[in-house]
N, C-alpha and C positions, 0 to 999 in steps of 0.2 A: 362652593355653595354661595359665598359672598358675591362672586362675579355674576353667577346666574341670576340671583335675586336683584342685583343692581341693574343688570341689562334688561330683565323683564319689566322692572318697575319703570325705567325710563321709556322703554318701548310703549308701555301702556299709556303713559302721559302723551307721547307723540300721537298715538292713535286717537286719543280723546281730543287733542287739539285739532287734528284734521277733521274729525267729525263735527266739531263745533265751528266751525266756521262757516438756448444758451449759446452760446457762441463758440466758434473756432475749435474744432476737434471734439466737441461734445454733442450728444444727441440734442436735436432741436427741442426746446421746450414747447408746450402745447398752447396753441391758440385757443383762448377761452370760447371763441365764437364757434368752434368746431365740435364742442362737446355737449353731452347731455348734462344740463345744469339746472339748478333752481336758484333763484335770486335770494341771497342772504338777507335782503330787506324784508320781508314778511317774516428732474426726476429721473426720477431715475427708475430704470426697469431692467430686470434680468433678461428680457427678450431683446433689448436693444443695448445694450452696453452693458352749572346746573341752574336760572332765577337770580334773585338778589343775594348778595353775600350774607352768609349766616342763616339762610333759610334752607328748606329742603325741596328744591324745585323739581326734582325727579320723583318726589313722593317715595323716597327710598325707605325701606323698613328702618325704624328708629334704632334697632339693635345694630344695624350695619353702619350707621353713622358714627358709632363709637370706634370703628376700625379705620385705620388710615387709608386714604386713597393712595394707591401706588401708581405712579405715572412714569413711563419711560419717555425721555426726550431723546430724539435721534437727530444729531447734527448731520444733515445730508452730506453725502460724498465723503471725501477725506483721502489723504495720501495721493496715490496716483490717479484716483478718481476725483478730478477737480471740480466737476460740475460746470456751470456757466462761468464765463469770465468776460469782463468788459471794463475798459478804461482803467486798467491796472488793478481791478478788484476780482477776487476769486470767490466763487460761491462757497466753497468748502471752508474758507476762513470766516466768512460772514455767519454761516450757520453755527459754527462752533462758538463764536462770541455770543450770539443770541441765545443759544442753549444754556450757556453758563449764566447769562443774565437772567433768564427765566427761572432757573434753579435757585439762584441767589435770591431773587425777589420773592418767590413762593416760600422759601424756607425762612426768610426774615420776617415775612408779614402774615403768614397763615399757619395755623396748627392743623394737625391731622393729615399731612401729606408727606409722602416719601418720594424722592426723585432719584431716578436712575438714569445715567447717561450711557448711550451706546458707545461713545468714544469721548475721551477727554483730551486727546492730542490730535495732531494732523497725521492720522494713520488710517490704514484700511483694516478691516476685520479679516479679510482674505484678499489675495491678489486676483482671485476669480470673482468677477462682479456679481454673478448669480449667487454664489455662496456668500459673498459679503452682505448682500441684501437679505438673504434668508437668515443669516446669523443675527441680524438686528431684530427680526421678529422673534427669534428664539430667545434672545435676551429678555424680551418682554414676557414670554411664556415662563421662563425660569424665575423671573421676579414675581410671578403671579400678578402681573400688572392689570389695572383696570383699563388702561388704554396706552397706545403708543402714539406720540405726536412727532412726526418727522418734519424737520424745519428746513425750508428751501427758499431760494430766490429764483425768479423767472427771467427769461430772456427770449427774444424773438429775432429771426433772421432779418426782418425789415425794421427792427427797432421802433415799432409803431404801436405796441401794446402796453397797457398800464393797468395797475390795480392788483387786488388780492383775490385769491380763490383757494379752495381747499378740495383736494381730491379725496374721495371716499369710496369705499367698496359698495358694490350693489348687492352683495350677498345678504340674504335674509337674516342671518344670525347676528350681523353687526351693523347693518346699514342705518337703522333708525337711531341708535345711540351715536354712531359716527356723525350723522347729519346734525344732531342737536349740539354735540360738542363743537363741531366745526362752525356752526352758525353763531355760537356764543363767542368764539374767537373772532370770527369775521366782523361781528358787531363792534367789537373793541377796535379792530384795525380800521374799520370804516370811520369810527370816531376820531381817528387821527387825520382823516381827510383822504384816505385811500379809496379808490373805486372798488365796490364790492361786487365781484362776479359770482358770488354764491358758491354752493357746493357743486362738484363736478364728478361724474362717473365716466369711466372710459373702459370699453371692452377690449379684451385681447383679440388680435386678429388670427391667432393660430393656437390658442390654448383653450380647451373646453372641458366641462365637467362630464360626468358619466351620462348625463341626459342630453348632451350636445349643446348646452348653454355656454356662451363665452364666459371665461373667467375674467377677473380684473386685469387690465393691461399693466398697471403698476405693481411691481413686485411687493412693495411694502403693504399695499392694500390686500393683495392676494395672500401673502404668507401670514399676515396677521389674522385675516378671516379664517384661514385654515386652522388656526390655533384658537379660534373663538375670542379674539381680542380685537376691539375697534382700533384700527390703525389708519390714521389720517395724515395727509401730506399737505402742509401749510405752505403755499407759495405766497410769501409776504407781499412782494411787489416785483416789478420788472426793473432789474438793475441797469438796463440799457435805455430806459426812457426818461426824457427830461422831466416829466412830471413826478417820477418816482425816485430819482437819484438822491433827492434831499433826504430820503428816509434811510439812506445807507452811508451818507458821507461823513459821519462822525460816530464816535462811541456813544455820545448822548442820543443820537438818532436811533442807533441800534438798541439802546436801553429802552427807548420809548416803544419800539416794536415788541421787545421782550415783555415789557410791562403789560402791553395790550394782550399778548398771548396769555400771560399769567392771570390777568384779571378775567379773561374769558374762561379759562380753566377753572378758576376759583368760583366764579358765578355758576357754572354748570354743575359743579360738584357740591355747591353750598358750603364751601370751606369757611371756617370761622377765623376772623382776623385776631391776631395776637393783641 
């Protein structure tokens, strides 16, 4: 009931606002210009391998605000599934560092939040990539999570793309909440100087629902939506672009990305600072 009330409340706010107005051996990361996206200024897949802090921006029922927000952080890839790699850096290592920094920052600075990590080491959840990705969504379901945030870094074959984007599901049960959470994170990343490509949806080419509508291309989006959980994929920056490499070239830089993620999450859920 907590999850339903929260999702309905945030969706109502979204409707009102509208009315008022990788490299080598890995699947290629997505070109933001080829997707259905909305500008935030206003990966992996099984098929292929709240407002100001301390407020109630989603107009959530006051009784629910007393309950902790449960957030699953998913460090993308891991183990034999390395993700993108470039210039001696591996995506799976960067995502694990950022996830731990986000968890640490939220727990040290905010009350009312519980953080669950899908992995804490350089491991896979399954040696089968499809099962590995579904298990991440199931962890969120088992934790009764409000959302799953999957952390990633992008790359392109031509090494000519830069900036941040967040992949979200187009499914009606989760898309509005996913979009608002994603935009809150993107605003913080943009504040660091990263180009904001906004939220992006991508349809599967070969997987459809019972009505013939394409399902989400990315397994994290798809499996979370199947479990009524907003599951978003944060592509922080392009690790192979000269404009973005400075955001991943040190632990301090990665901590800055993590702080942006954490502040975006805190503002969306209206977390109270300690």
